[in-house]
Phi, psi and omega in degrees: 000125183276120185244159163273221175295169173237139178257136175229121186239138166265120182264109188284340176202191180298315185303316178296326176297312175295321175304313179300318170306312174308307184295321176296328179295340174274343178265331189279160175221167177309129187095357171278138180250132180242093182274111174269121182227165188143157183295165172305136180074012181279341171116013181297316183290317182302320174299312179298324178291319180293321169305307182300316181289328175298313182295328187269346187054048191205097182292348185258002187308132176290103185243079180291154180285144189268014187302321181265327177280343182068327174215143183231127184248148185226131179264090184250193178307316167238126179302140180230137178243119186256112188251135168241114189257019187291334183254017183282134186273331173218148183291336177291344178287352180298320174304307176305335174289348182088025184294319188292316179297324175300313183293322175304323195254346179196217179256136171247122173266129183230114168275143185049059189287341180294342173287346176221044185313310187289345190262345192268151177302140181296328180285008191289170173256121185257125178230122185252133179243131180222142175299140170211113182054227186279352183242214179218154177251122178261116177241126183239127172237134190203171170299167184299309186292333177289316178302316177314308179305305181303312183298326184296315187282338178281321176301313178296323177295329177290322182299317181288324171309306182302332179279345181100015184235039183309317182273010180303136177266098181297149175220149176280132184256298185195154166242174180220185181294347173264208183267352186280143172224162184231135173225176184218160165209158179257143173274164182308324184279004176093351176297139182251141182249152177245131175241129181260121177265099182232090183288134172318112180295147173298157181303318174087158181290154170291129178239338184211124182047045181069004183255142171292163183308317187289337174282323175297309173285004177061040173279140173301135177242000181211181186287334194301318180299314179307308181295319184299311171301316180302313182291322177306311187283332181282331180285345179259016169092009175268157184268101174238151182303137168287136179262113185280313184215138177219140168255100183296318178300315173278340182079043177237127185227134176253111194229168186293142178266121182271358174127178179240001185282142183258178168267008177246161175279185183291342175268003178090016183255147186299135171273111196306308179304326186277336177283320178296316182298314179304318178294326175297315178303318175296316181295322175299312185301324187283353181268348179261144175261114171269123181300148182283331182246125183237117175291133182257316184212181175296343187238002187224128168241123170283123170260113184293124178290159181269144172281083189272186178300319180295316182291323175297312186293322175304320176296302187291353169291334180306333176288320187286320183277341182226325188283316196297310179299320176293325185274321186245355175092351177223148173282181182289144166294160173304323179290323179297316175307301190297317183284328178294312181293332168301316182298320178293316176306317179293320177298318178305314183298323174309333184269008182299323186263002181295143169305131180234136179194189178294128173238136189276345176082321182227053179273082182206181198309320182297338191243027177233131177254133180269126174237094196298327188265007172259179179231163171062217187297331192283352174288345184249101175276131192248126178233172174050069186233013189293339188267000181319144175221174177261123183185194181295110183321314188308344174294327175286317176294334174297314186295331177269324176273359172228058184306129186292338181250001182218141181285107176270110181289149185310318186300308173303324174301313182289327178297313182291320174297324185290323177297316181293318185288326178298317179295317183291323181295316185293335174288343181078170177054044182230122174268099190290319179303314182297318179295318185296326176292322179290323180296317180291321182289326182280333170301307175297323171299307185305317184282328175299315185297318180291326175309318175281329181293316174307317180287327176297313175303319179293313186268333182266317188264353181066036187238080188291337188308324183291337183294345177302335185272000184302308182302325183286321175303310182291328171292320170299324183294323176294328171301312180295330187279001171292334184291142183307318184298345184252015181306314179301322179285324170307312179298317184302309182303325183287316189282339174281356179081014178283315173252143175295145173297132190284139173274000000 
């Protein structure tokens, strides 16, 4: 068996064995086979039970031993099939038990793997439990990529131990379109803690001016921006998570849980009151001047980057690089590319006189928490702001009134726009005509980016679910293109086949 490194852990008691099962539930993914070996009473079944309960987020999940049935299947966040091969008559019977299909669709846990040694995948994760003194020794051998995941969850466990939460029963919360993932655990008083797993990203190939995409687009690559923006906003009365502990080098953060209520109803539709409160919160933010340099520690100051020409054009290029070939079967011609980028150069020039301040980048439903029992600004919990920049404030208004993942009907769109503009007028010193031009340009910029991003997530990252947002994104783009300043872009999109010809 070709293996990467080997992990050796001393498990001091039964609780430590259960914690390892818990941690592995956050490391394994569909297609993984976890082969558990060891003598009777070594803890294989206990570890498997802890794994399944963590995966189910149910401490009381009934986990019968599959000793006699040979396999027990669970329809969980990731489907899991638990095999016990102790009574397997012949290794060829493994196929009849549906092992291959189970592995294709989910995770397989196999106790007594030696009973079907030749039938199990070579790339399996092998975990051996052996008695050692008053505890056990766990030895894990696996392919390199699987070991990286296991090392990561064990590093997070050490982080939690240092934070005083070594016994935490960790549960998966969510992942997103980036490298970040989130988990949670409860304290004895019912309080929930959130842990952000933000692995340092690979550098990536240079794509513009010798720089990789994240540096050109000014995407955060470590935790400093998140901490800086969270603190700066919270000091000004906004509801952002308090950071309890952070390991900047490893990219692990323990943060406050702002709640679980969304600005959407159970059917995924916008709740009008909550969206209006969100827009009011945004209008208040835009009335403030946020410093561009924010001290984070004694040795680090975060400089909020500018949403500059290079970043804007890098994002709108996603239409050229991904969307066009997907939509019409052929990529852009050189002439189409040159004309499109020239149009954007002119539009970016139009933004020179636009109001500029902190923009959060993704102020929309996935990143807004509704806090019913708070008041004022603190009813709106703000998360996922690590990519904040200094640029046209109109960008964030476009992101909420044209929510990328939710259909904002025309009546609600107009209500939200009216609310925001009314509040900004009341603040004074507000150039509405200039702002509305900036809004149209920023809306078009954002939706051109998203039209390419959804295709990239499908084709490069194997995430087809985001494609459901494409019709909405293009409908939002059409709204932005109504502004007279965007007539050249509207004509280009129509000729390029991105938008249908108006009848």
